[in-house]
N, C-alpha and C positions, 0 to 999 in steps of 0.2 A: 246516650251516645258516648262512645269511648273518648276519654279525655287524654289528649296528647300531653307529653311532659315538657313544660317550659320552665325557664329559670324564674326566680322571684322577680327580677327586673323586667322580664318579658311579660309576666302576668300583670305587673303594675302598669306597664305601657298599655296593654290591652284594656285594662280597667279605665285608664285615663281617657283613651280614645272612645270607649263605649259611653262614658259619661258625656263627653262632648257630642257624640252622635245622638244620644237619647234626648239630651237637653236642648241642643242648639240646631243640629242638622236635620234630624228626622222630622221635626215639626214644620220645617219649611221646604222639605224635599219636593212636594207637589208644586209649591210656588216657584222653585228653581226651574222646574220643567215648564210651567205655564209661561213664566216671564223670560225664559231662555237666557238666563245668566245666573252666576253664583254671586251673591252679594259680597261687596268688598269686605264687610266685617267678618264674614265666614272665612274668606281667604286670609285675612289678617290674623284671625285666631288660629287657623291651621299653622301658619308660620310661627306665631308666638309659642305654640305648644311644641314646636320642634319637629313636627311631623314631616316637613319637607326635606329635612336633613337627617332623619333618623337612621337611614341606611349607611351613612358615610362616617368615616373616622373623625374623632374629635379635633384632630389637627387641622381639618378643613372646615370646622364649624358644625360638624355633624354630632350625632349622639352616640354613634358606635354600636347601634343595634343590629347592623348587618341585614342580610336579606330576610332572615326569619322574622326579625322585628318589623321590617317594612311590610312583609306579608300579613302580619297580625294587624297592622294599621289598615291596610287596604281591605282586609276581610271585614273589619268593623265599619269602615266607610261604605263598603259595598252593600252592607245590609240596608242602608238608608237611601243612598243617592249615587247612582252610577255616573252621573255627570261629574260629581265632585271627585269620585275615584279616578275618572278619566283625566281630569285636570291634574291631580296629584301624580298619576302615572306618567303623563307626558312631561311634567316638570322634573320628576325625580328619576324614574327608571330609564328614560331615554334621552331627555334633554341634559340635565346635570350629569348623568352617568357617562355621557359622551366625553365630557371634560375629565371626569374622574378616571375613566379607564384608559383614555388616550392622551390626555393633556400633559404638558410639561409641569414641573413643580411650580414654576413661576405662574403659569396659566391657572393652575388650580388655586394657588394662594390668592390670585387676583380676583377670581370670580366666585369660587365656591362658598366662602363665608356668607356673602349676600344671598346666594341661591339657597343655601341651607337655612338661613334665617327667614326666607320668604320676602325679603325686602326687594329682591329682583326675581322675576319669573322666567323660566326657561321653556324652550320648545325644541323640537327635533325636526330638522328640515331635510328629509330624504325623498319622500314620494313626489313624483311628477306625473303629468298626464299619461305619458308613455312608459313610465318606470314605476310600477306598483309592485307586483310580484317579481317582475324582472328588474330588481333594484339596481343592477349593474349598468343598465342602459340609460344612464343619466345624460341629459342634454344641457343642464346648467354648467357653464364653463367658468373656470378660474384661470386667468392668464397672468403670469408674473410680470411686474413692471417695477424694477428696482427693489425697494424694500416693501413693496405692496403687491397684493394679489387683487386683480380686478375681476369681479364676479358679475356675470350676466346670465339671466334665466328666470324660470318661474317654478315654484313649488306648489303642490296641491294637497288639500286635505290635511293641513297642518294644525294639530290640536294646540291650543293656546296662541295660535298665530296672530290673532288680532291685537293682543296686548302683551306679548312676551317682550321682556327686556333684552334677553340673551337667546340667540338661536344657534344651535349646532347645525351648520349648513354643510351638506355634502355636495361636492361639485367635481366635475371632470377636469383633470390637468393632463399634461403630457405624460405623466407617469402613471395615470390611472384615475382612481377616485381619491380625493383628499377631503379633509374636514376642516372647517374654519368656525371661529366664533364671530358671528355678526351681531352687532349691537343695534338696537332699534333706531338710535339717533343718527346712524351712518347715512350720509347722503346717497340717494339712489335706491334706498330700501323702502318698499311700500307694502304693508300688509293689506289684504283685501277685506271686503265686508264679510261678516260671519255667514256661513252657509246655513240654509234652512234644512233641518234633518228630521228623519223619522223618530229617532230616539236620542238619548244623551243630549237633549236640547240645551241644557244649561252649560255644557262644555262648548267653548268657542272654537270653531274650526274655520280656516280660511286659506286662500292662496297667499303666497309671498312672492313679490316681484323684486328682482335685482337688476338695476340698470346702472352699469359701471360703478358698482359698489366697491370702494377701495378699502381693503382689509390689510392691516399691517401683518408682516410675516410672523410676528410674535403671536398672532391670533390663530395661527395654524395649529390644529389639534393633532399632535404627533407629527410624524414625518410625511413628506409628500408621497402620495401613492398608498398610504396606509388606511385610507378612509373606508374602503369596502369591508375588509375584515373587522375593523372597529365597529362599523354599523351592525354587522351580524352579531358580534358579541353583545352590543348594547341591546339589540332586539331580543336576544335570549333572556336577558334579565327582565325586560319588559313583559315577556310572556308569563313570568312567575307572578308579577304584580297583577296582571290581568286575571290569572287563575285565582288569586286571592280575592279580588273583587267579585268575581263570579261566585266563589264559595260563599261569601257573605250574602249575596243576593239569593242564592239557593237556600241557605238556612232561613232567611227571612220568609221566603215563599212557603217553605214547609211549615213554619210556625203559623203563618197566617192561614194557610189551607187547613191545617189540623184544627185550629180553633174555630174556624168557620164551619167545618164539617160537623163538629160536635154541637154547634148551636143552630144549624140549619135543619129544619124538620120537613120531611116529606113522608107521606103514607103513615103519619102518626109516630115517626121515630127519627132520631138524628141520622143524617146521611152517612155519618162515620160508621154506622152499623152495617152499611151495605158493602158487600165484597168488592164491587167495582171501584168504590172510593178507597177502600183499604188497600187494594192492589196499587193504586196510584201513589198513595202515601208511602207504601213500602218501596216502590221504585225510587221515589224521591230521596228517601232516607238512605238507601243503598248507594246511590250516586254521590250523595254528600259524604258519606263515610269513605268511599273510595277516593274522591278528590282530596279530602282533607289529609288522608294518609299520603297520597302521592305528592301533594303540594309541599308539605312541610318536610318530607324526606328529601325532595329535590332542592328546596331552599337551603336545607342543612348542607347538602352536597355542594351547593354554590358557595356557601360561606367557607367551606373547607377547600375550595378551589378544585373540586372534582366533578362538577356538573358538565354534562355534554349537551350539544345542541339537540340531540334526539330526546333527551330527558326533558328539556324545556319544551320541545314539541309535544311530548306526551301530555304535559300539563295544559298547554294552551288548547290543544285539540279536544281533549276530554272535558276540560272546564267549560269551554264555549258551547260545545255540542250538548253537554248535560244541562247547562243552564237553559238553553232553548227548550229542551224537553220538559224540564221542570216548570218553566214559565207557562208552557202550553197546558200542562196538566193542572197547574194551579188555576188557570183561567177556566178550564173545564169544570173543576170542582166548584168554583164560584158561579159558573154558568152565566146567565144574563147579567148579574151584578158585576162579574169580572170584566165584562165588556164595557161597562159604564165607566166614565171618567170620574164618577163619585168614589171609586175604589182605586187604591194604588196598584192593583194587579195589572191593569192595562198599561201603566207606565213601566213596570218591570218587564212586561211582555215586549213593549217597543224597544226599551233600552237593551234587552238581551241580544237582539239580532246582530248588532255591529261586531260583537266579539268573535264571530266566525270569519270576519273580514280583516279587521286591523291587527297590527302586530304580526303580520304574515297570515295569509288566508289558511283555512284548514286544509285546503288541497295541497298547499306548499308544505304544511306540517306533515302530511301523510307521505309526501315524497322524501322528506328528511328522515322520517322514522323508518320508511321502507328501505332506504339505502343503508341505514345503520343495521337493520335486521339482516339484510343480505350480506353485508360485510362480516357480520359476526356469526353467520350461518344459523341464526335464530337463537344462539346462546347468549341472550342479553345480559344475564347476570353471572356469567361464568368468570 
């Protein structure tokens, strides 16, 4: 496989994460799925390793690795446990990143060091029952009362919701959509019970209820009415992290499938000798090569301040669609054993499906991409 060029620091970061994954995370990934939670010592170690703040500048407690470094982390985590990658993504890409991209200097200095260190956990409060793909149609309201904003409403499908310390909450004001930092100890804020899900079971997801939650004006992220464009910028970043986690899962599935095919005998020979199996492995390898090239090119553009929404859409759409296909082919190669819970293949298969839904459905990504194509008359790279 073609080796991308990374700096020495980036390679060291990847090796550190790979050691953690192989020694601590991968051995219990099945347990995380079965028990439906990530153990506290794993979350603590992730924070101590600096993985939750790796993307952010050092002045806010981060490590300064940028989006490329963050994608390297998510790729390695995604090889072992999609639930853990989802926890990290919700905390870093969309939760903490809401403060980083939109918050005042005072707000960033107040919250980001703890978030980067993992001593506090973040969530991203945008989605509602009637506002998923139509994210502008929020019903959660924020009404100003002197130096405070009073928030009422309910959020749905919030990753890290049951235990987050800090939530970037998006609510409707007279000027449009605005964003606020809500802290879990605020009176009137109540997280719901964790949802029972098909996949990523170790990632905690819940509703969030706001009943006259009083938030000081200093906790507003950016200016009044700026929340919607901020949420779109934040989600663009989240799509790259999702793509990286998908890439890791895809690589792991290819490796597992290849090894299994070489050791599984039918008709007196390994099934890797059969063209039907070879074609599936070839398709898997090609999709991985394409996504790896696309992902790190786009992450580099992001770090240079040159990434577009359409480019983030390419990554999210292709990554999630390709992972579903690869998970399906991997299960087919394993056949009956792949369908058994004795093998990790069925977990990867279940975990893969959500990627076509969250961080903006693939149907929405196609709309964003198509509008960009039409605007540029098809000359995407002119």
